[in-house]
C-alpha positions in Angstrom: -20.2 -65.7 -120.3 -21.5 -63.2 -117.8 -19.8 -60.4 -119.9 -21.7 -61.5 -123.0 -25.0 -61.4 -121.1 -24.3 -57.9 -119.8 -23.6 -56.7 -123.4 -26.8 -58.3 -124.7 -28.9 -56.7 -121.9 -27.3 -53.3 -122.6 -28.0 -53.6 -126.3 -31.6 -54.5 -125.6 -32.1 -51.5 -123.3 -30.6 -49.2 -125.9 -32.9 -50.6 -128.6 -36.0 -50.1 -126.3 -35.0 -46.5 -125.6 -34.4 -45.6 -129.2 -38.0 -45.5 -130.5 -39.1 -43.4 -127.5 -36.5 -40.8 -128.2 -37.3 -40.8 -131.9 -41.1 -40.6 -131.1 -40.5 -37.6 -128.8 -38.5 -35.8 -131.4 -41.1 -36.5 -134.0 -44.0 -35.1 -131.9 -45.1 -31.8 -133.5 -45.2 -28.6 -131.4 -48.7 -27.0 -131.1 -49.6 -24.7 -133.9 -50.2 -21.0 -133.3 -53.9 -21.6 -133.6 -53.8 -24.4 -131.0 -51.7 -22.3 -128.6 -54.2 -19.4 -129.0 -57.1 -21.8 -128.3 -55.3 -23.1 -125.1 -54.6 -19.6 -123.8 -58.2 -18.6 -124.5 -59.4 -21.6 -122.6 -57.2 -20.8 -119.7 -58.5 -17.2 -119.6 -62.1 -18.5 -119.7 -61.2 -20.7 -116.7 -59.5 -17.8 -114.9 -62.4 -15.5 -115.5 -65.0 -18.0 -114.2 -62.8 -18.6 -111.1 -62.5 -14.8 -110.5 -66.3 -14.4 -110.6 -66.6 -17.2 -108.0 -63.8 -15.7 -105.8 -65.5 -12.2 -106.0 -68.7 -13.9 -104.9 -67.0 -15.4 -101.9 -65.5 -12.0 -101.0 -68.8 -10.2 -101.2 -70.7 -12.9 -99.2 -68.0 -12.9 -96.5 -68.2 -9.1 -96.3 -71.9 -9.3 -95.9 -71.5 -11.9 -93.1 -68.9 -9.7 -91.5 -71.2 -6.7 -91.6 -74.0 -8.7 -90.1 -71.8 -10.1 -87.3 -70.4 -6.6 -86.6 -73.8 -5.1 -86.2 -74.9 -8.0 -84.0 -71.8 -7.5 -81.8 -72.6 -3.8 -81.4 -76.2 -4.6 -80.6 -75.2 -7.3 -78.0 -72.7 -4.8 -76.4 -75.5 -2.2 -76.1 -77.8 -4.8 -74.5 -75.1 -6.0 -72.1 -74.3 -2.4 -71.1 -78.1 -1.9 -70.4 -78.2 -5.1 -68.4 -75.2 -4.0 -66.4 -77.0 -0.7 -65.5 -80.1 -2.6 -64.4 -78.0 -4.9 -62.2 -76.1 -2.0 -60.7 -79.4 -0.2 -59.9 -80.9 -3.4 -58.3 -77.7 -3.8 -56.2 -78.0 -0.2 -54.9 -81.7 -0.7 -54.0 -80.9 -4.0 -52.3 -78.1 -2.4 -50.3 -80.4 0.6 -49.3 -83.4 -1.6 -48.4 -82.8 -5.4 -48.3 -85.7 -7.3 -49.7 -85.6 -9.9 -47.1 -83.7 -10.5 -43.8 -84.0 -11.2 -40.1 -85.0 -7.6 -39.4 -87.9 -7.7 -41.8 -89.1 -11.1 -40.4 -89.2 -9.5 -37.0 -90.9 -6.4 -38.3 -93.6 -8.4 -40.0 -96.9 -7.5 -38.3 -98.7 -10.6 -39.7 -98.2 -13.9 -41.4 -99.6 -12.3 -44.6 -97.0 -9.5 -44.5 -94.2 -12.0 -43.9 -95.3 -14.1 -46.9 -95.5 -10.9 -49.0 -91.9 -10.0 -48.0 -90.8 -13.5 -48.9 -92.5 -13.3 -52.3 -90.9 -9.9 -52.9 -87.5 -11.3 -52.1 -88.0 -14.2 -54.5 -89.1 -11.8 -57.3 -85.9 -9.6 -56.8 -83.7 -12.7 -56.7 -85.3 -14.2 -59.8 -84.9 -10.9 -61.7 -81.2 -10.6 -60.7 -80.7 -14.2 -61.8 -82.4 -13.7 -65.2 -80.4 -10.5 -65.8 -77.1 -12.4 -65.0 -78.1 -15.3 -67.2 -78.9 -13.0 -70.1 -75.6 -11.2 -69.7 -73.7 -14.5 -69.7 -75.7 -15.6 -72.9 -74.8 -12.4 -74.7 -71.1 -12.8 -73.8 -71.2 -16.3 -75.1 -72.9 -15.2 -78.3 -70.3 -12.5 -78.7 -67.5 -15.0 -78.4 -69.1 -17.2 -81.1 -69.6 -14.2 -83.3 -66.0 -13.2 -83.0 -64.8 -16.7 -83.9 -67.1 -16.6 -87.0 -65.8 -13.2 -87.9 -62.2 -14.5 -87.8 -63.2 -17.4 -90.1 -64.9 -15.0 -92.6 -61.8 -12.8 -92.6 -59.6 -15.8 -93.3 -62.0 -16.7 -96.2 -61.8 -13.2 -97.6 -58.0 -13.2 -97.4 -57.8 -16.7 -99.0 -59.9 -15.6 -101.9 -57.8 -12.5 -102.4 -54.6 -14.5 -102.3 -55.9 -16.9 -104.9 -57.0 -13.9 -107.1 -53.4 -12.7 -106.8 -52.2 -16.0 -108.2 -54.7 -15.8 -111.1 -53.4 -12.2 -111.8 -49.8 -13.4 -111.9 -50.6 -16.3 -114.2 -52.7 -14.1 -116.5 -49.9 -11.5 -116.8 -47.6 -14.3 -117.8 -50.1 -15.3 -120.5 -50.3 -11.7 -121.6 -46.5 -11.4 -122.0 -46.2 -14.6 -124.0 -49.2 -14.1 -126.2 -48.6 -12.9 -129.8 -52.2 -12.2 -130.6 -53.3 -8.5 -129.9 -56.9 -9.5 -129.0 -55.6 -12.1 -126.6 -53.2 -9.7 -124.9 -56.1 -7.2 -124.5 -58.3 -9.9 -123.0 -55.5 -11.0 -120.6 -55.1 -7.4 -119.5 -58.9 -7.3 -118.6 -58.7 -10.6 -116.7 -55.6 -9.3 -114.8 -57.5 -6.1 -113.9 -60.4 -8.2 -112.7 -58.1 -10.2 -110.5 -56.6 -7.0 -109.0 -60.1 -5.7 -108.3 -61.0 -8.8 -106.4 -57.8 -8.4 -104.4 -58.5 -4.8 -103.4 -59.7 -4.3 -99.8 -63.1 -2.6 -99.6 -63.4 1.1 -98.6 -65.7 0.9 -95.6 -66.6 4.5 -94.7 -69.8 6.4 -94.2 -71.0 9.0 -96.7 -70.6 12.6 -95.6 -73.8 13.6 -97.6 -71.9 15.3 -100.4 -69.3 14.3 -103.0 -68.8 10.8 -104.5 -70.3 7.8 -102.7 -67.9 5.5 -100.8 -67.8 2.2 -102.7 -66.9 -1.0 -100.9 -67.6 -3.3 -103.8 -65.1 -4.9 -106.3 -64.5 -2.7 -109.3 -66.0 -3.8 -112.6 -69.0 -5.7 -111.3 -72.7 -4.8 -111.3 -72.7 -4.0 -107.5 -69.8 -1.6 -108.0 -71.6 0.3 -110.7 -74.9 0.7 -108.8 -72.9 1.9 -105.7 -71.5 4.7 -107.9 -75.1 5.9 -108.7 -76.5 5.7 -105.2 -75.3 5.4 -101.6 -75.2 1.7 -100.7 -74.2 1.1 -97.0 -75.0 -2.6 -97.0 -72.8 -5.4 -98.3 -73.0 -8.7 -100.2 -73.6 -10.2 -103.7 -76.4 -8.7 -105.8 -79.0 -11.3 -104.6 -78.1 -10.5 -101.0 -79.0 -6.8 -101.5 -82.7 -7.6 -101.2 -82.6 -8.7 -97.5 -79.5 -6.6 -96.6 -81.0 -3.3 -97.8 -84.1 -4.0 -95.7 -81.9 -4.6 -92.6 -80.5 -1.1 -93.1 -84.0 0.4 -93.2 -84.4 0.9 -97.0 -87.9 0.5 -98.4 -88.6 -2.1 -101.1 -91.3 -2.9 -103.6 -92.3 -4.4 -106.9 -92.7 -1.2 -108.9 -89.8 0.5 -110.7 -89.0 4.1 -109.8 -86.4 6.4 -111.3 -83.3 6.1 -109.0 -84.4 2.7 -107.6 -82.2 -0.4 -107.7 -83.5 -3.4 -109.6 -82.5 -6.8 -108.1 -82.8 -9.9 -110.4 -81.9 -13.6 -110.3 -80.1 -13.5 -113.7 -77.1 -15.4 -112.3 -76.1 -17.5 -109.3 -75.0 -14.4 -107.3 -77.8 -12.3 -108.8 -77.6 -9.0 -110.6 -78.4 -5.4 -109.8 -79.0 -2.4 -112.1 -80.0 1.3 -111.8 -83.4 2.4 -113.0 -82.8 5.4 -115.3 -86.4 6.0 -116.6 -89.9 4.5 -116.4 -92.6 4.6 -119.1 -95.8 2.8 -118.3 -95.1 -0.9 -117.7 -91.5 -0.7 -119.2 -88.4 0.9 -117.7 -84.8 1.4 -118.7 -81.8 0.5 -116.6 -78.1 1.1 -116.8 -75.9 -1.7 -115.6 -72.3 -3.1 -115.5 -71.1 -6.6 -116.1 -74.2 -7.7 -118.0 -72.5 -7.7 -121.3 -69.0 -8.1 -119.9 -66.8 -7.2 -116.9 -66.4 -3.4 -116.5 -68.7 -2.8 -119.5 -71.7 -0.4 -118.9 -74.8 -1.0 -121.0 -78.5 -0.1 -121.1 -81.6 -2.1 -121.8 -85.3 -1.6 -121.6 -87.3 -4.2 -119.6 -91.0 -5.0 -119.6 -92.6 -5.7 -116.2 -93.9 -9.3 -116.2 -91.6 -10.2 -119.0 -88.8 -12.8 -119.0 -86.4 -11.0 -116.7 -86.6 -12.7 -113.2 -87.0 -9.6 -111.1 -86.8 -10.0 -107.3 -87.9 -6.4 -106.7 -86.7 -2.7 -106.4 -84.9 -1.0 -103.6 -85.9 2.6 -103.1 -84.1 5.5 -101.4 -84.6 6.6 -97.8 
């Protein structure tokens, strides 16, 4: 009896499994048009992610630059405070501000009180200098920790861009459509540009400008037209250029940099010519990544202009 039950159960299981296998076999594979649509959708997602990753890299580089300049300023202040403390120590050693000898030498109560007041002033100044020096050291430690975090963020974004590049190249190899292969090549190049470490060097005053921005973006293009020592996304150029001593204003000039709010991370362009209340700019990544275009803009028009960065 038990053998019969086992046979019945096995038959039931086989019957239940049969429709599933038939159903799977009957499922049609995606058509070439569907595959093309899926690959295009994946490339759209990858391109949007790369734009976000590049924004993270540029923001982190700007933060790193700010922290680096703060550290250098703190170190200069600390060195100056050290000199002042050393000078006060020498003066105190040569002529103590207050002691038994000076108490005995005091000709009057008023002179004694004056000596006490002087000793307190010296002691307070030394204490204030020491406290400022300790505060600067503490701030430096915090800045270094923040710098380490920013570096980790930059590396993480670049690592993710490398993964996007690998996936896109795989798409490029499997794609049969020529237009899709060309687009996959562009996205892979965009990923490699985000991975590239910036070239942080000073300009010698002649030759090509050093460019520490990711290739193919608006910031990169403008930095090929002018020396740009600051860092950050396009929208960060407005405060960051000012921190480097570059004048700014609301009037376009030939050779100035236009900063706009035309996207989340902003947009920058190079002013080529000015005619009355209109001006012409050249720019990259307005029509597409690594694509240079020109347009004429009217002051007071629909373009959300932040302002213009002039030369030094």
